[in-house]
CHARMM internal coordinates of N, CA and C (Angstrom, degrees):
IC EDIT
DIST 1 N 1 CA 1.4160
DIST 1 CA 1 C 1.5560
ANGL 1 N 1 CA 1 C 107.80
DIST 1 C 2 N 1.3310
ANGL 1 CA 1 C 2 N 115.01
DIHE 1 N 1 CA 1 C 2 N 141.49
DIST 2 N 2 CA 1.4064
ANGL 1 C 2 N 2 CA 123.30
DIHE 1 CA 1 C 2 N 2 CA -178.08
DIST 2 CA 2 C 1.5517
ANGL 2 N 2 CA 2 C 109.38
DIHE 1 C 2 N 2 CA 2 C -88.83
DIST 2 C 3 N 1.3413
ANGL 2 CA 2 C 3 N 116.11
DIHE 2 N 2 CA 2 C 3 N 132.51
DIST 3 N 3 CA 1.4525
ANGL 2 C 3 N 3 CA 118.57
DIHE 2 CA 2 C 3 N 3 CA 177.20
DIST 3 CA 3 C 1.5545
ANGL 3 N 3 CA 3 C 109.01
DIHE 2 C 3 N 3 CA 3 C -63.82
DIST 3 C 4 N 1.3455
ANGL 3 CA 3 C 4 N 113.67
DIHE 3 N 3 CA 3 C 4 N 147.72
DIST 4 N 4 CA 1.4521
ANGL 3 C 4 N 4 CA 119.26
DIHE 3 CA 3 C 4 N 4 CA 175.59
DIST 4 CA 4 C 1.5615
ANGL 4 N 4 CA 4 C 108.10
DIHE 3 C 4 N 4 CA 4 C -135.87
DIST 4 C 5 N 1.3432
ANGL 4 CA 4 C 5 N 115.54
DIHE 4 N 4 CA 4 C 5 N 167.56
DIST 5 N 5 CA 1.4503
ANGL 4 C 5 N 5 CA 120.38
DIHE 4 CA 4 C 5 N 5 CA 173.04
DIST 5 CA 5 C 1.5563
ANGL 5 N 5 CA 5 C 111.93
DIHE 4 C 5 N 5 CA 5 C 61.61
DIST 5 C 6 N 1.2931
ANGL 5 CA 5 C 6 N 113.02
DIHE 5 N 5 CA 5 C 6 N -136.34
DIST 6 N 6 CA 1.4539
ANGL 5 C 6 N 6 CA 122.00
DIHE 5 CA 5 C 6 N 6 CA -178.12
DIST 6 CA 6 C 1.5281
ANGL 6 N 6 CA 6 C 112.90
DIHE 5 C 6 N 6 CA 6 C -54.29
DIST 6 C 7 N 1.3161
ANGL 6 CA 6 C 7 N 114.88
DIHE 6 N 6 CA 6 C 7 N -47.32
DIST 7 N 7 CA 1.4555
ANGL 6 C 7 N 7 CA 120.70
DIHE 6 CA 6 C 7 N 7 CA 179.56
DIST 7 CA 7 C 1.5067
ANGL 7 N 7 CA 7 C 112.41
DIHE 6 C 7 N 7 CA 7 C -62.09
DIST 7 C 8 N 1.3379
ANGL 7 CA 7 C 8 N 119.63
DIHE 7 N 7 CA 7 C 8 N -39.78
DIST 8 N 8 CA 1.4249
ANGL 7 C 8 N 8 CA 121.78
DIHE 7 CA 7 C 8 N 8 CA 177.22
DIST 8 CA 8 C 1.5243
ANGL 8 N 8 CA 8 C 111.70
DIHE 7 C 8 N 8 CA 8 C -66.67
DIST 8 C 9 N 1.3072
ANGL 8 CA 8 C 9 N 118.28
DIHE 8 N 8 CA 8 C 9 N -38.60
DIST 9 N 9 CA 1.4940
ANGL 8 C 9 N 9 CA 119.97
DIHE 8 CA 8 C 9 N 9 CA 176.10
DIST 9 CA 9 C 1.4942
ANGL 9 N 9 CA 9 C 109.27
DIHE 8 C 9 N 9 CA 9 C -67.58
DIST 9 C 10 N 1.2575
ANGL 9 CA 9 C 10 N 121.89
DIHE 9 N 9 CA 9 C 10 N -37.72
DIST 10 N 10 CA 1.4470
ANGL 9 C 10 N 10 CA 123.88
DIHE 9 CA 9 C 10 N 10 CA 176.26
DIST 10 CA 10 C 1.5220
ANGL 10 N 10 CA 10 C 111.56
DIHE 9 C 10 N 10 CA 10 C -61.81
DIST 10 C 11 N 1.3235
ANGL 10 CA 10 C 11 N 115.28
DIHE 10 N 10 CA 10 C 11 N -46.86
DIST 11 N 11 CA 1.4807
ANGL 10 C 11 N 11 CA 118.36
DIHE 10 CA 10 C 11 N 11 CA 177.90
DIST 11 CA 11 C 1.4976
ANGL 11 N 11 CA 11 C 113.90
DIHE 10 C 11 N 11 CA 11 C -60.66
DIST 11 C 12 N 1.3362
ANGL 11 CA 11 C 12 N 116.03
DIHE 11 N 11 CA 11 C 12 N -38.55
DIST 12 N 12 CA 1.4292
ANGL 11 C 12 N 12 CA 120.90
DIHE 11 CA 11 C 12 N 12 CA 173.92
DIST 12 CA 12 C 1.5206
ANGL 12 N 12 CA 12 C 112.23
DIHE 11 C 12 N 12 CA 12 C -63.39
DIST 12 C 13 N 1.2944
ANGL 12 CA 12 C 13 N 119.12
DIHE 12 N 12 CA 12 C 13 N -41.35
DIST 13 N 13 CA 1.4798
ANGL 12 C 13 N 13 CA 121.67
DIHE 12 CA 12 C 13 N 13 CA 175.98
DIST 13 CA 13 C 1.5206
ANGL 13 N 13 CA 13 C 111.05
DIHE 12 C 13 N 13 CA 13 C -61.91
DIST 13 C 14 N 1.3295
ANGL 13 CA 13 C 14 N 116.31
DIHE 13 N 13 CA 13 C 14 N -39.57
DIST 14 N 14 CA 1.4637
ANGL 13 C 14 N 14 CA 119.92
DIHE 13 CA 13 C 14 N 14 CA 179.59
DIST 14 CA 14 C 1.4850
ANGL 14 N 14 CA 14 C 109.76
DIHE 13 C 14 N 14 CA 14 C -63.71
DIST 14 C 15 N 1.3433
ANGL 14 CA 14 C 15 N 117.07
DIHE 14 N 14 CA 14 C 15 N -43.90
DIST 15 N 15 CA 1.4518
ANGL 14 C 15 N 15 CA 121.30
DIHE 14 CA 14 C 15 N 15 CA -179.30
DIST 15 CA 15 C 1.5352
ANGL 15 N 15 CA 15 C 110.57
DIHE 14 C 15 N 15 CA 15 C -62.81
DIST 15 C 16 N 1.3575
ANGL 15 CA 15 C 16 N 117.83
DIHE 15 N 15 CA 15 C 16 N -40.86
DIST 16 N 16 CA 1.4240
ANGL 15 C 16 N 16 CA 119.67
DIHE 15 CA 15 C 16 N 16 CA 178.48
DIST 16 CA 16 C 1.4990
ANGL 16 N 16 CA 16 C 113.17
DIHE 15 C 16 N 16 CA 16 C -66.49
DIST 16 C 17 N 1.3577
ANGL 16 CA 16 C 17 N 115.68
DIHE 16 N 16 CA 16 C 17 N -36.71
DIST 17 N 17 CA 1.4667
ANGL 16 C 17 N 17 CA 120.43
DIHE 16 CA 16 C 17 N 17 CA 179.09
DIST 17 CA 17 C 1.5291
ANGL 17 N 17 CA 17 C 108.71
DIHE 16 C 17 N 17 CA 17 C -66.76
DIST 17 C 18 N 1.3620
ANGL 17 CA 17 C 18 N 118.13
DIHE 17 N 17 CA 17 C 18 N -35.42
DIST 18 N 18 CA 1.4133
ANGL 17 C 18 N 18 CA 119.15
DIHE 17 CA 17 C 18 N 18 CA -179.41
DIST 18 CA 18 C 1.5577
ANGL 18 N 18 CA 18 C 108.26
DIHE 17 C 18 N 18 CA 18 C -68.43
DIST 18 C 19 N 1.3126
ANGL 18 CA 18 C 19 N 115.54
DIHE 18 N 18 CA 18 C 19 N -43.52
DIST 19 N 19 CA 1.4923
ANGL 18 C 19 N 19 CA 119.04
DIHE 18 CA 18 C 19 N 19 CA 178.32
DIST 19 CA 19 C 1.5240
ANGL 19 N 19 CA 19 C 110.05
DIHE 18 C 19 N 19 CA 19 C -57.55
DIST 19 C 20 N 1.3204
ANGL 19 CA 19 C 20 N 119.33
DIHE 19 N 19 CA 19 C 20 N -44.06
DIST 20 N 20 CA 1.4286
ANGL 19 C 20 N 20 CA 122.65
DIHE 19 CA 19 C 20 N 20 CA -179.98
DIST 20 CA 20 C 1.5551
ANGL 20 N 20 CA 20 C 110.80
DIHE 19 C 20 N 20 CA 20 C -65.58
DIST 20 C 21 N 1.3267
ANGL 20 CA 20 C 21 N 117.19
DIHE 20 N 20 CA 20 C 21 N -39.98
DIST 21 N 21 CA 1.4110
ANGL 20 C 21 N 21 CA 120.57
DIHE 20 CA 20 C 21 N 21 CA 177.11
DIST 21 CA 21 C 1.5093
ANGL 21 N 21 CA 21 C 113.80
DIHE 20 C 21 N 21 CA 21 C -63.12
DIST 21 C 22 N 1.2985
ANGL 21 CA 21 C 22 N 117.37
DIHE 21 N 21 CA 21 C 22 N -43.30
DIST 22 N 22 CA 1.4776
ANGL 21 C 22 N 22 CA 123.30
DIHE 21 CA 21 C 22 N 22 CA 175.76
DIST 22 CA 22 C 1.5112
ANGL 22 N 22 CA 22 C 110.05
DIHE 21 C 22 N 22 CA 22 C -59.66
DIST 22 C 23 N 1.3513
ANGL 22 CA 22 C 23 N 116.23
DIHE 22 N 22 CA 22 C 23 N -45.69
DIST 23 N 23 CA 1.4808
ANGL 22 C 23 N 23 CA 119.68
DIHE 22 CA 22 C 23 N 23 CA 177.11
DIST 23 CA 23 C 1.4592
ANGL 23 N 23 CA 23 C 111.93
DIHE 22 C 23 N 23 CA 23 C -59.61
DIST 23 C 24 N 1.2998
ANGL 23 CA 23 C 24 N 117.14
DIHE 23 N 23 CA 23 C 24 N -43.37
DIST 24 N 24 CA 1.4757
ANGL 23 C 24 N 24 CA 122.02
DIHE 23 CA 23 C 24 N 24 CA -174.55
DIST 24 CA 24 C 1.5040
ANGL 24 N 24 CA 24 C 112.10
DIHE 23 C 24 N 24 CA 24 C -76.11
DIST 24 C 25 N 1.3717
ANGL 24 CA 24 C 25 N 118.03
DIHE 24 N 24 CA 24 C 25 N -46.34
DIST 25 N 25 CA 1.4286
ANGL 24 C 25 N 25 CA 122.42
DIHE 24 CA 24 C 25 N 25 CA -173.34
DIST 25 CA 25 C 1.5258
ANGL 25 N 25 CA 25 C 116.25
DIHE 24 C 25 N 25 CA 25 C -106.63
DIST 25 C 26 N 1.3682
ANGL 25 CA 25 C 26 N 114.63
DIHE 25 N 25 CA 25 C 26 N -10.05
DIST 26 N 26 CA 1.4851
ANGL 25 C 26 N 26 CA 117.24
DIHE 25 CA 25 C 26 N 26 CA 177.70
DIST 26 CA 26 C 1.4902
ANGL 26 N 26 CA 26 C 114.19
DIHE 25 C 26 N 26 CA 26 C 78.54
DIST 26 C 27 N 1.2970
ANGL 26 CA 26 C 27 N 118.32
DIHE 26 N 26 CA 26 C 27 N 12.69
DIST 27 N 27 CA 1.4624
ANGL 26 C 27 N 27 CA 121.22
DIHE 26 CA 26 C 27 N 27 CA 178.79
DIST 27 CA 27 C 1.5092
ANGL 27 N 27 CA 27 C 111.50
DIHE 26 C 27 N 27 CA 27 C -162.23
DIST 27 C 28 N 1.3562
ANGL 27 CA 27 C 28 N 114.45
DIHE 27 N 27 CA 27 C 28 N 161.87
DIST 28 N 28 CA 1.4677
ANGL 27 C 28 N 28 CA 118.57
DIHE 27 CA 27 C 28 N 28 CA 175.73
DIST 28 CA 28 C 1.5182
ANGL 28 N 28 CA 28 C 108.80
DIHE 27 C 28 N 28 CA 28 C -86.74
DIST 28 C 29 N 1.2884
ANGL 28 CA 28 C 29 N 115.75
DIHE 28 N 28 CA 28 C 29 N 175.56
DIST 29 N 29 CA 1.5527
ANGL 28 C 29 N 29 CA 117.66
DIHE 28 CA 28 C 29 N 29 CA 176.98
DIST 29 CA 29 C 1.4914
ANGL 29 N 29 CA 29 C 110.01
DIHE 28 C 29 N 29 CA 29 C -58.60
DIST 29 C 30 N 1.3647
ANGL 29 CA 29 C 30 N 116.22
DIHE 29 N 29 CA 29 C 30 N -42.17
DIST 30 N 30 CA 1.4522
ANGL 29 C 30 N 30 CA 117.65
DIHE 29 CA 29 C 30 N 30 CA -178.50
DIST 30 CA 30 C 1.5655
ANGL 30 N 30 CA 30 C 113.02
DIHE 29 C 30 N 30 CA 30 C -58.99
DIST 30 C 31 N 1.3102
ANGL 30 CA 30 C 31 N 118.11
DIHE 30 N 30 CA 30 C 31 N -29.98
DIST 31 N 31 CA 1.4263
ANGL 30 C 31 N 31 CA 124.02
DIHE 30 CA 30 C 31 N 31 CA -178.43
DIST 31 CA 31 C 1.5127
ANGL 31 N 31 CA 31 C 115.55
DIHE 30 C 31 N 31 CA 31 C -89.50
DIST 31 C 32 N 1.3330
ANGL 31 CA 31 C 32 N 115.31
DIHE 31 N 31 CA 31 C 32 N -1.67
DIST 32 N 32 CA 1.4629
ANGL 31 C 32 N 32 CA 119.81
DIHE 31 CA 31 C 32 N 32 CA -174.40
DIST 32 CA 32 C 1.5069
ANGL 32 N 32 CA 32 C 108.90
DIHE 31 C 32 N 32 CA 32 C -83.89
DIST 32 C 33 N 1.3192
ANGL 32 CA 32 C 33 N 120.15
DIHE 32 N 32 CA 32 C 33 N 128.03
DIST 33 N 33 CA 1.4309
ANGL 32 C 33 N 33 CA 123.18
DIHE 32 CA 32 C 33 N 33 CA -174.66
DIST 33 CA 33 C 1.5614
ANGL 33 N 33 CA 33 C 116.53
DIHE 32 C 33 N 33 CA 33 C -84.74
DIST 33 C 34 N 1.3499
ANGL 33 CA 33 C 34 N 119.60
DIHE 33 N 33 CA 33 C 34 N 18.43
DIST 34 N 34 CA 1.4390
ANGL 33 C 34 N 34 CA 118.99
DIHE 33 CA 33 C 34 N 34 CA -177.57
DIST 34 CA 34 C 1.5263
ANGL 34 N 34 CA 34 C 108.99
DIHE 33 C 34 N 34 CA 34 C -64.86
DIST 34 C 35 N 1.3503
ANGL 34 CA 34 C 35 N 116.01
DIHE 34 N 34 CA 34 C 35 N 157.19
DIST 35 N 35 CA 1.4209
ANGL 34 C 35 N 35 CA 122.69
DIHE 34 CA 34 C 35 N 35 CA 175.04
DIST 35 CA 35 C 1.5226
ANGL 35 N 35 CA 35 C 109.95
DIHE 34 C 35 N 35 CA 35 C -77.46
DIST 35 C 36 N 1.3000
ANGL 35 CA 35 C 36 N 117.83
DIHE 35 N 35 CA 35 C 36 N 165.85
DIST 36 N 36 CA 1.4210
ANGL 35 C 36 N 36 CA 122.72
DIHE 35 CA 35 C 36 N 36 CA 178.28
DIST 36 CA 36 C 1.5679
ANGL 36 N 36 CA 36 C 109.74
DIHE 35 C 36 N 36 CA 36 C -57.88
DIST 36 C 37 N 1.2862
ANGL 36 CA 36 C 37 N 115.77
DIHE 36 N 36 CA 36 C 37 N -45.96
DIST 37 N 37 CA 1.5353
ANGL 36 C 37 N 37 CA 120.50
DIHE 36 CA 36 C 37 N 37 CA 179.08
DIST 37 CA 37 C 1.5301
ANGL 37 N 37 CA 37 C 107.45
DIHE 36 C 37 N 37 CA 37 C -59.11
DIST 37 C 38 N 1.2871
ANGL 37 CA 37 C 38 N 119.66
DIHE 37 N 37 CA 37 C 38 N -46.68
DIST 38 N 38 CA 1.4757
ANGL 37 C 38 N 38 CA 120.90
DIHE 37 CA 37 C 38 N 38 CA -178.68
DIST 38 CA 38 C 1.5268
ANGL 38 N 38 CA 38 C 112.44
DIHE 37 C 38 N 38 CA 38 C -59.03
DIST 38 C 39 N 1.3343
ANGL 38 CA 38 C 39 N 114.03
DIHE 38 N 38 CA 38 C 39 N -38.78
DIST 39 N 39 CA 1.4745
ANGL 38 C 39 N 39 CA 118.74
DIHE 38 CA 38 C 39 N 39 CA 177.25
DIST 39 CA 39 C 1.5330
ANGL 39 N 39 CA 39 C 110.03
DIHE 38 C 39 N 39 CA 39 C -63.55
DIST 39 C 40 N 1.3261
ANGL 39 CA 39 C 40 N 115.54
DIHE 39 N 39 CA 39 C 40 N -42.94
DIST 40 N 40 CA 1.4900
ANGL 39 C 40 N 40 CA 118.60
DIHE 39 CA 39 C 40 N 40 CA 178.40
DIST 40 CA 40 C 1.5348
ANGL 40 N 40 CA 40 C 112.04
DIHE 39 C 40 N 40 CA 40 C -64.39
DIST 40 C 41 N 1.3094
ANGL 40 CA 40 C 41 N 118.77
DIHE 40 N 40 CA 40 C 41 N -39.43
DIST 41 N 41 CA 1.4516
ANGL 40 C 41 N 41 CA 120.58
DIHE 40 CA 40 C 41 N 41 CA 175.48
DIST 41 CA 41 C 1.5023
ANGL 41 N 41 CA 41 C 111.39
DIHE 40 C 41 N 41 CA 41 C -62.36
DIST 41 C 42 N 1.3577
ANGL 41 CA 41 C 42 N 117.36
DIHE 41 N 41 CA 41 C 42 N -44.87
DIST 42 N 42 CA 1.4648
ANGL 41 C 42 N 42 CA 119.08
DIHE 41 CA 41 C 42 N 42 CA 174.24
DIST 42 CA 42 C 1.4809
ANGL 42 N 42 CA 42 C 112.75
DIHE 41 C 42 N 42 CA 42 C -53.68
DIST 42 C 43 N 1.3551
ANGL 42 CA 42 C 43 N 115.49
DIHE 42 N 42 CA 42 C 43 N -48.44
DIST 43 N 43 CA 1.4556
ANGL 42 C 43 N 43 CA 121.16
DIHE 42 CA 42 C 43 N 43 CA -178.55
DIST 43 CA 43 C 1.5435
ANGL 43 N 43 CA 43 C 111.83
DIHE 42 C 43 N 43 CA 43 C -60.70
DIST 43 C 44 N 1.2933
ANGL 43 CA 43 C 44 N 113.86
DIHE 43 N 43 CA 43 C 44 N -41.85
DIST 44 N 44 CA 1.5088
ANGL 43 C 44 N 44 CA 119.06
DIHE 43 CA 43 C 44 N 44 CA 177.47
DIST 44 CA 44 C 1.5335
ANGL 44 N 44 CA 44 C 110.73
DIHE 43 C 44 N 44 CA 44 C -61.57
DIST 44 C 45 N 1.2950
ANGL 44 CA 44 C 45 N 116.36
DIHE 44 N 44 CA 44 C 45 N -47.22
DIST 45 N 45 CA 1.4905
ANGL 44 C 45 N 45 CA 120.72
DIHE 44 CA 44 C 45 N 45 CA 178.58
DIST 45 CA 45 C 1.5607
ANGL 45 N 45 CA 45 C 109.25
DIHE 44 C 45 N 45 CA 45 C -58.45
DIST 45 C 46 N 1.2873
ANGL 45 CA 45 C 46 N 118.27
DIHE 45 N 45 CA 45 C 46 N -45.04
DIST 46 N 46 CA 1.4600
ANGL 45 C 46 N 46 CA 122.70
DIHE 45 CA 45 C 46 N 46 CA -178.25
DIST 46 CA 46 C 1.5457
ANGL 46 N 46 CA 46 C 108.59
DIHE 45 C 46 N 46 CA 46 C -64.18
DIST 46 C 47 N 1.3186
ANGL 46 CA 46 C 47 N 116.19
DIHE 46 N 46 CA 46 C 47 N -39.81
DIST 47 N 47 CA 1.4767
ANGL 46 C 47 N 47 CA 117.26
DIHE 46 CA 46 C 47 N 47 CA 179.70
DIST 47 CA 47 C 1.5009
ANGL 47 N 47 CA 47 C 112.67
DIHE 46 C 47 N 47 CA 47 C -69.48
DIST 47 C 48 N 1.3096
ANGL 47 CA 47 C 48 N 117.54
DIHE 47 N 47 CA 47 C 48 N -29.00
DIST 48 N 48 CA 1.5040
ANGL 47 C 48 N 48 CA 121.49
DIHE 47 CA 47 C 48 N 48 CA 174.42
DIST 48 CA 48 C 1.5110
ANGL 48 N 48 CA 48 C 107.99
DIHE 47 C 48 N 48 CA 48 C -68.33
DIST 48 C 49 N 1.3241
ANGL 48 CA 48 C 49 N 118.82
DIHE 48 N 48 CA 48 C 49 N -44.54
DIST 49 N 49 CA 1.4942
ANGL 48 C 49 N 49 CA 120.44
DIHE 48 CA 48 C 49 N 49 CA 175.10
DIST 49 CA 49 C 1.4957
ANGL 49 N 49 CA 49 C 111.18
DIHE 48 C 49 N 49 CA 49 C -56.71
DIST 49 C 50 N 1.3435
ANGL 49 CA 49 C 50 N 115.21
DIHE 49 N 49 CA 49 C 50 N -46.05
DIST 50 N 50 CA 1.4966
ANGL 49 C 50 N 50 CA 119.44
DIHE 49 CA 49 C 50 N 50 CA 179.48
DIST 50 CA 50 C 1.5160
ANGL 50 N 50 CA 50 C 111.65
DIHE 49 C 50 N 50 CA 50 C -60.25
DIST 50 C 51 N 1.3372
ANGL 50 CA 50 C 51 N 116.46
DIHE 50 N 50 CA 50 C 51 N -39.67
DIST 51 N 51 CA 1.4523
ANGL 50 C 51 N 51 CA 118.27
DIHE 50 CA 50 C 51 N 51 CA 176.97
DIST 51 CA 51 C 1.5141
ANGL 51 N 51 CA 51 C 113.72
DIHE 50 C 51 N 51 CA 51 C -60.61
DIST 51 C 52 N 1.3641
ANGL 51 CA 51 C 52 N 114.86
DIHE 51 N 51 CA 51 C 52 N -40.43
DIST 52 N 52 CA 1.4459
ANGL 51 C 52 N 52 CA 120.40
DIHE 51 CA 51 C 52 N 52 CA 176.14
DIST 52 CA 52 C 1.4881
ANGL 52 N 52 CA 52 C 113.03
DIHE 51 C 52 N 52 CA 52 C -61.45
DIST 52 C 53 N 1.3045
ANGL 52 CA 52 C 53 N 115.53
DIHE 52 N 52 CA 52 C 53 N -43.52
DIST 53 N 53 CA 1.4991
ANGL 52 C 53 N 53 CA 122.09
DIHE 52 CA 52 C 53 N 53 CA -178.70
DIST 53 CA 53 C 1.5333
ANGL 53 N 53 CA 53 C 109.69
DIHE 52 C 53 N 53 CA 53 C -62.79
DIST 53 C 54 N 1.3846
ANGL 53 CA 53 C 54 N 113.55
DIHE 53 N 53 CA 53 C 54 N -44.66
DIST 54 N 54 CA 1.4612
ANGL 53 C 54 N 54 CA 119.76
DIHE 53 CA 53 C 54 N 54 CA 178.53
DIST 54 CA 54 C 1.4764
ANGL 54 N 54 CA 54 C 111.53
DIHE 53 C 54 N 54 CA 54 C -59.71
DIST 54 C 55 N 1.3347
ANGL 54 CA 54 C 55 N 115.66
DIHE 54 N 54 CA 54 C 55 N -49.34
DIST 55 N 55 CA 1.4483
ANGL 54 C 55 N 55 CA 121.58
DIHE 54 CA 54 C 55 N 55 CA -176.79
DIST 55 CA 55 C 1.5483
ANGL 55 N 55 CA 55 C 112.24
DIHE 54 C 55 N 55 CA 55 C -59.82
DIST 55 C 56 N 1.3157
ANGL 55 CA 55 C 56 N 115.90
DIHE 55 N 55 CA 55 C 56 N -45.31
DIST 56 N 56 CA 1.4201
ANGL 55 C 56 N 56 CA 121.56
DIHE 55 CA 55 C 56 N 56 CA 177.76
DIST 56 CA 56 C 1.4864
ANGL 56 N 56 CA 56 C 111.11
DIHE 55 C 56 N 56 CA 56 C -61.26
DIST 56 C 57 N 1.2797
ANGL 56 CA 56 C 57 N 120.83
DIHE 56 N 56 CA 56 C 57 N -39.62
DIST 57 N 57 CA 1.4902
ANGL 56 C 57 N 57 CA 126.06
DIHE 56 CA 56 C 57 N 57 CA -177.33
DIST 57 CA 57 C 1.5449
ANGL 57 N 57 CA 57 C 105.85
DIHE 56 C 57 N 57 CA 57 C -70.18
DIST 57 C 58 N 1.2946
ANGL 57 CA 57 C 58 N 118.09
DIHE 57 N 57 CA 57 C 58 N -42.44
DIST 58 N 58 CA 1.4968
ANGL 57 C 58 N 58 CA 118.98
DIHE 57 CA 57 C 58 N 58 CA 176.93
DIST 58 CA 58 C 1.4890
ANGL 58 N 58 CA 58 C 112.11
DIHE 57 C 58 N 58 CA 58 C -63.38
DIST 58 C 59 N 1.3246
ANGL 58 CA 58 C 59 N 118.58
DIHE 58 N 58 CA 58 C 59 N -43.08
DIST 59 N 59 CA 1.4198
ANGL 58 C 59 N 59 CA 123.12
DIHE 58 CA 58 C 59 N 59 CA 177.84
DIST 59 CA 59 C 1.5520
ANGL 59 N 59 CA 59 C 111.37
DIHE 58 C 59 N 59 CA 59 C -59.83
DIST 59 C 60 N 1.3344
ANGL 59 CA 59 C 60 N 115.09
DIHE 59 N 59 CA 59 C 60 N -42.40
DIST 60 N 60 CA 1.4866
ANGL 59 C 60 N 60 CA 121.56
DIHE 59 CA 59 C 60 N 60 CA 179.25
DIST 60 CA 60 C 1.5480
ANGL 60 N 60 CA 60 C 108.83
DIHE 59 C 60 N 60 CA 60 C -61.18
DIST 60 C 61 N 1.3166
ANGL 60 CA 60 C 61 N 119.34
DIHE 60 N 60 CA 60 C 61 N -47.29
DIST 61 N 61 CA 1.4228
ANGL 60 C 61 N 61 CA 124.59
DIHE 60 CA 60 C 61 N 61 CA 178.93
DIST 61 CA 61 C 1.5112
ANGL 61 N 61 CA 61 C 110.64
DIHE 60 C 61 N 61 CA 61 C -61.14
DIST 61 C 62 N 1.3461
ANGL 61 CA 61 C 62 N 117.04
DIHE 61 N 61 CA 61 C 62 N -42.95
DIST 62 N 62 CA 1.4413
ANGL 61 C 62 N 62 CA 120.92
DIHE 61 CA 61 C 62 N 62 CA 177.68
DIST 62 CA 62 C 1.4959
ANGL 62 N 62 CA 62 C 114.38
DIHE 61 C 62 N 62 CA 62 C -62.57
DIST 62 C 63 N 1.3826
ANGL 62 CA 62 C 63 N 115.44
DIHE 62 N 62 CA 62 C 63 N -41.57
DIST 63 N 63 CA 1.4555
ANGL 62 C 63 N 63 CA 118.74
DIHE 62 CA 62 C 63 N 63 CA 177.52
DIST 63 CA 63 C 1.5293
ANGL 63 N 63 CA 63 C 111.64
DIHE 62 C 63 N 63 CA 63 C -64.75
DIST 63 C 64 N 1.3126
ANGL 63 CA 63 C 64 N 114.59
DIHE 63 N 63 CA 63 C 64 N -40.94
DIST 64 N 64 CA 1.4816
ANGL 63 C 64 N 64 CA 118.02
DIHE 63 CA 63 C 64 N 64 CA 178.74
DIST 64 CA 64 C 1.5116
ANGL 64 N 64 CA 64 C 111.47
DIHE 63 C 64 N 64 CA 64 C -62.88
DIST 64 C 65 N 1.3240
ANGL 64 CA 64 C 65 N 115.51
DIHE 64 N 64 CA 64 C 65 N -39.36
DIST 65 N 65 CA 1.5329
ANGL 64 C 65 N 65 CA 120.78
DIHE 64 CA 64 C 65 N 65 CA 179.51
DIST 65 CA 65 C 1.5755
ANGL 65 N 65 CA 65 C 107.61
DIHE 64 C 65 N 65 CA 65 C -68.63
DIST 65 C 66 N 1.2818
ANGL 65 CA 65 C 66 N 120.28
DIHE 65 N 65 CA 65 C 66 N -37.91
DIST 66 N 66 CA 1.4799
ANGL 65 C 66 N 66 CA 123.70
DIHE 65 CA 65 C 66 N 66 CA 178.72
DIST 66 CA 66 C 1.5280
ANGL 66 N 66 CA 66 C 106.72
DIHE 65 C 66 N 66 CA 66 C -67.46
DIST 66 C 67 N 1.2414
ANGL 66 CA 66 C 67 N 120.49
DIHE 66 N 66 CA 66 C 67 N -39.17
DIST 67 N 67 CA 1.5130
ANGL 66 C 67 N 67 CA 121.55
DIHE 66 CA 66 C 67 N 67 CA -178.75
DIST 67 CA 67 C 1.4961
ANGL 67 N 67 CA 67 C 109.45
DIHE 66 C 67 N 67 CA 67 C -66.88
DIST 67 C 68 N 1.3205
ANGL 67 CA 67 C 68 N 118.56
DIHE 67 N 67 CA 67 C 68 N -26.89
DIST 68 N 68 CA 1.4631
ANGL 67 C 68 N 68 CA 118.48
DIHE 67 CA 67 C 68 N 68 CA -177.42
DIST 68 CA 68 C 1.4762
ANGL 68 N 68 CA 68 C 114.28
DIHE 67 C 68 N 68 CA 68 C -86.32
DIST 68 C 69 N 1.3081
ANGL 68 CA 68 C 69 N 117.96
DIHE 68 N 68 CA 68 C 69 N -1.13
DIST 69 N 69 CA 1.5148
ANGL 68 C 69 N 69 CA 120.43
DIHE 68 CA 68 C 69 N 69 CA -177.31
DIST 69 CA 69 C 1.4874
ANGL 69 N 69 CA 69 C 109.64
DIHE 68 C 69 N 69 CA 69 C -84.02
END
COOR INIT
IC SEED 1 N 1 CA 1 C
IC BUILD
């Protein structure tokens, strides 16, 4: 079955990220020689970035809601 809608857009974003990664690092994730621990550290760092993005977005929504009161 072919992905459609949100899932299709997500798949496209993943493909574009892979292309950017290959261009930047010269390999896909499968070809990257990092250790298991190094992968986990990268994932942790990415999740911290995500947390910051989420927090900023929540704060922006809250400020907009406060301005509307």
